[in-house]
N, C-alpha and C positions, 0 to 999 in steps of 0.2 A: 504494500500500500504506500502510495506517495504521501509524504508528510511535508506540509508547508512550514517553512522556517527551519528546515533541517537539510542535511546533505542526503541526496538520493542517487542511486544508480539507475539511469534511464536509458532506454534504447532509442537510437536515432531512427526516425521513420520517414522523414522527408527533408529534402534540401530545397531552399528557396534563395532568391538573390540576397535577402537580408539576414540569412542565418539558417538555422536548422529547427525542425520541429521534433520534439521528443515525445515518446509515449508516456503520458501522464496517467494511464490506466483510467480509473473512474473520474479523474479530473479533466480528461480529454487531452488533446495535444498541447504541449507547452513550448513556447518559443525560446530558443537559445540565440540571442542576437549575434550577428556576424563577428563582432569584435571579440567574442568569447570562443569562437569555433576553433578547435585545435587543428593544426595542419594534418593533412592526410586522414581526415575523418570521413567515414563512409556510412551509408545506410546500413543499419544492423549493428553498428558499434554501440558499446555501452559506455556512457559518460557519467562521471560523478559530478553532480551539480547541486547548487543551493537553489531552492525554489521559494519565491516570494511574489508579492504583487507589485506591479509598477505604478507609475503616477496615474494611470488610467484604471487602476484596480484590476488589471489583467494579470493572470499568472505568467511569470517569466522565470527563466533559469539563468544562472551564471556559474562560471567555473571559478569565480572569485570566492574567497571565504570571508564572511563578515567577522567583526570583532566579537560578536555574541550571537547565539541562536536561540530559538524558542525554548522556553522553560529554563533559561540560564540567566545569570546575573553578571554584570560588568560595569566598570566605570567608563562612562561615555561623556563626550564634550557636547555642550549645547551650542549649535551653530546659528540658530535663528529662533526667534519667538514672534509669533503673529497671532491673528485672531483665532486660528485653528488650534493653537497649542505651541509647544516647543518642539524643535526638531534636532535630532542627535546625529552626530557622525558615527556611524557603525561600520564604515569601510566599504559601503556600496554607493553607487551614484544617487540612488533615492534615499534621502535621510529618513531616519526612523522617528515616527511621531511619539511624543510624550504628551498625551491629552491633558488639558487643565484638570479634568476630573481625576486623573491619576497622579497628580503632583501633591506630595505630602506638604510641601511649602512651595511657593512660587519660585521659578528658576529664571536665570538671566543668561543671555548670550555670553559665551566665553566661560561659563561655569561648567565644572565637571561633576556628574552625579552618578551615584550607584543606582542602577535600574534592574528590574526584572522584565524580561521580554515574554509577552504572552500572545496567543492567537485569539482574535475575536472571531469565534466560530460562526457568528451570524453574517459576517462580512468577508471572512477569510483574510482579514488584514492583520499584519503584525504591528504591535504597539508596545510601548514601554511604560513602566510604572515605577515611581519612587516609593509607593506604599507597599514596601516589602512584606509587611505583616499580613497583608491581604492574600498573599500568594505563598508565603513560606511558613511552615509550622514552627512554633516556638516550644513545642513539647514533643516528646517521643518516648516510646516504650521499647524500641528495638535497638537503639545504640547501646554499645557496651563500653565500660571503662577501658582505657588504653587502646581503643579502636582508632586506627589512623584515618584521618579525613583531610579533605582539601578545604581551605578556608579563604574567604575573601573579606577583608576588613571593611565594614560598611558603616561604622558609626562609633562614637565615643561618648561615655557618660562619666559620672563621678566614680562609678564602680570599676570601669575599665573599658574594654573594646568589644563592641558587638560585631559578630562575624557571621557571614553566610556559610553554612556547612553543606558541601556537596550539592550546591544549587537547590537544596530542598528544605533546609531548616535554618533557624537562627540560634546562636548560642553566645556565651559570654566568656571573654578572657579577663580575669581579674587583674586590675592595674598593678597590684603589689606582686604579681607573679610574672610580669612582663618586664624584661630587662633589655629591650631594644626598642628602637623607634618604629612604630607601626603607623603608617600613613593610610588614610582612607583610599581604598582601591588596591592595596597591596595583597597579593596572593601568596599564600604560604602553606606549608604542610603543618598539620596540627594533630591533636589527639583529644578524644573524649576523656575529660578528667573524671567526671562523675555525673550521675543523673540525680537531680534533687527529688524530694518527696512529691513535689508538684509536677514532676516529669520535665522540668526545664533543664537546659543542657549547659553544664560548665565545661570549659575548654582549657587546654594547656598546649604550650608550644613544644614541650618535650615530655617524655615519659619519666615516671619516677619509680619504676619497678626495678627488680634486681638486674634484669638484662641490661637496662639502660645504664645502671650504675657501673656494671662491669665494662660496658662499652666505653664509658667516660674514663674509667681508670686506664683502659688501653690507650685512649687518645692522649692522656696526660703522660704516660710512659713514653709513647712514641714522640711526643713533643720534646720531652727531655733528651731523648736519645739523639734527636736532630738538632739540639741546641747545646751541645757539649755538656749535657747532664745538669743544666741549670735553668731555672725559670724564676722570673721576678713576680710571677702571679702567685701570691700566697693566699692564705685564708683571710688576710686583712685587706686584700685588693678591692677596689670599687666594683660593684656588680656589673657596671657597663663594660669595664675592661675584660672581665671574665666572660661575659656573654659574647663580646666581639671575637674572642679567641676560640671558645668552645661551644657557644650557642646554648648555654645552660644557665640556670640561676646560681647565685652565690651559694645558696644552701646546698644544692646538688654538688657543686664543686667542693665545698668543705667536707661533705660526706665522703666523696671519692678520695680526697687527700687523707682523711682519717683512716680509710680502709687501707690505702697504700702504706701509710705510716705504721699501722698495726702489723702489716705484712713485712715490715722492715725493708721496704723497697725504696723509700725516700726519707730524707731528713728535712724537717720544716724549721726554718729560722724566721726571724722577724721580717727580713727583706727578700728572702728567696727560698725556693725549695731545691733540693739537690738529689740527684739520682744516686743510690748506693750500689 
């Protein structure tokens, strides 16, 4: 089945002066304009194309890949605002509309916003929304602690950073557990830290289990071996410096140092640690 707003593999069924027509199955024939037609393309060939509606609301195909597809979130720049709404640059000739009714707060040209892309099934038009809570769940019963996830930072509050999880849910990274700069729109790997009693989702940027502690210990030992057995990153170093080097919190780093010290693999002084 052909899906609007996604990549599809479609068969070439007709050549015309201005492009190709592709078999859109129940959606009928879909035009691939000439500027997108690959060289040496023949009737019967299968092409991977993105399907959306053009300025006349006709289905059209392109071999270009947009910055975001349907049911996904992304940071997009507002290129124009008029009586119809705001229009976003998503990497295709026709800008993506952000209707006024889908704006959490009014947006201005030049501003970049996190949006969710949806398909209006009554019109087959793709549109964007900054009202993420209308499309993404804030609770879940099937995520598991320590599960790896893809995160998109989408907001900030007094508690920390709100993030989109796998384009389907919203969760929270607590500020006192983040030791690096997180800008709105940043994509990063993360983990499910815990599920609250109300099923809301707490997140973490690194694991805190035994495997991750052992992996960190190995990283510290490797660093020491590559730096003549000495490091100035001690258990007294600022959290930011520790995170820049090892991408972990100061607490995790101190636990790893303590483990290595107990194993008599390192010596810890006020200004440096030394490989034994």
